[in-house]
Every structure is written in structure tokens, then in C-alpha cells.
C-alpha positions in Angstrom: 0.2 0.2 -0.2 1.0 3.5 -1.0 0.6 6.2 1.4 0.4 9.6 -0.2 -1.7 8.3 -3.5 -5.1 8.9 -4.5 -5.1 7.4 -7.5 -5.4 3.1 -8.3 -3.6 3.8 -12.0 0.0 3.1 -12.4 0.0 5.5 -15.0 -2.9 8.3 -14.9 -1.2 9.6 -18.4 -2.2 6.3 -19.7 -6.0 6.9 -19.4 -6.8 10.6 -19.4 -8.2 11.0 -23.2 -10.2 8.0 -22.3 -11.7 9.6 -19.2 -15.3 10.3 -19.4 -16.4 14.0 -20.2 -12.5 14.9 -21.4 -13.0 15.2 -25.4 -15.6 17.7 -24.2 -13.9 19.4 -21.2 -11.0 19.9 -23.9 -13.3 20.8 -27.0 -15.0 23.8 -24.6 -11.5 24.4 -23.7 -10.4 25.5 -26.7 -14.2 27.5 -27.4 -13.8 29.5 -24.2 -9.6 30.4 -25.4 -11.6 31.4 -28.8 -13.8 33.5 -27.2 -11.3 35.2 -24.6 -8.9 36.2 -28.0 -11.8 37.4 -29.9 -12.5 39.8 -26.8 -9.6 41.5 -27.4 -10.6 44.4 -29.3 -7.7 45.0 -32.2 -8.2 40.9 -33.4 -10.5 40.6 -36.3 -11.9 37.2 -36.4 -8.9 35.8 -38.8 -6.3 37.0 -36.6 -8.4 34.6 -33.6 -9.0 32.4 -35.5 -4.9 32.5 -36.5 -4.1 32.3 -33.1 -6.2 30.4 -31.6 -5.0 27.5 -34.1 -1.2 28.6 -33.9 -1.3 29.0 -30.1 -2.6 25.4 -29.6 -0.6 24.1 -32.1 2.5 25.3 -29.8 1.0 24.1 -26.7 -0.3 21.1 -28.2 3.3 20.1 -29.4 5.0 20.8 -26.2 2.3 19.0 -24.1 2.8 16.1 -25.5 6.1 16.3 -27.1 8.7 17.9 -25.7 7.5 17.6 -21.8 8.6 14.3 -20.4 7.5 12.3 -16.5 3.7 13.0 -15.9 2.3 15.1 -12.8 1.8 12.4 -10.7 3.2 10.2 -8.3 3.1 6.9 -10.5 4.0 3.0 -9.5 6.0 2.1 -12.4 9.4 2.8 -9.9 10.4 6.1 -12.5 9.4 4.0 -16.0 7.0 7.3 -17.3 9.2 9.8 -15.9 11.8 9.6 -19.5 8.8 9.1 -22.2 6.9 11.9 -23.1 3.0 12.7 -22.7 2.6 11.1 -26.6 4.4 7.8 -26.0 2.8 7.1 -22.7 -1.3 7.1 -24.3 -2.6 4.4 -25.1 -0.4 2.7 -22.9 3.2 2.4 -25.5 -0.1 0.3 -27.8 -0.2 2.3 -31.3 -3.5 2.6 -33.2 -5.5 3.2 -29.8 -9.1 5.4 -29.8 -7.3 8.3 -28.0 
């Protein structure tokens, strides 16, 4: 038994994209970010869409391909600390739904 670990997953990053409501939350977050950009007076609609797309792509690149490890304390004995989030999705299996 591990003291201080609040989850039962070996690595929660593996199942985060398949969790209930994740895709809806993801889409709503992007939509909210776009609405915030539209609220800036000197941004036109095409500029706001371009910034939404560019900032989203840069953020996803950093999150999925540049940052290694997990934000959680895992019970995998450090195996995930050398992997990016992209490598952890689907538990390392290719062609999964996530």
C-alpha cells in the first residue's frame, strides 16, 4: 500500500484522454480560449482563429512531445519519467482510440 497516492492507476497519463468527459472539456476549453481572443478589441475574427490555431498547436507540441514525465506520483518505479505524454498514451500501444 502506498501512502499519499490518491489514484489507483499505475500511470494516470495512460487513461486521461479516454476518461469520461475529457473530449468535451477539451473542445470547450479551446472554444473558451477563442472567445477570450475575440474579446480583444483589435483582433479580427480571422486573426483570432489564426492565433487560436497557432497557440493550440504550440501548446500541444510542448505538452505532448517536449515535456517528459508525469505530474502525478506513479507506482511504475520511474518508467514514465523518461517518456513524453505522447509515448504514454494508450499504454504504449499503437492505433488506440486516444
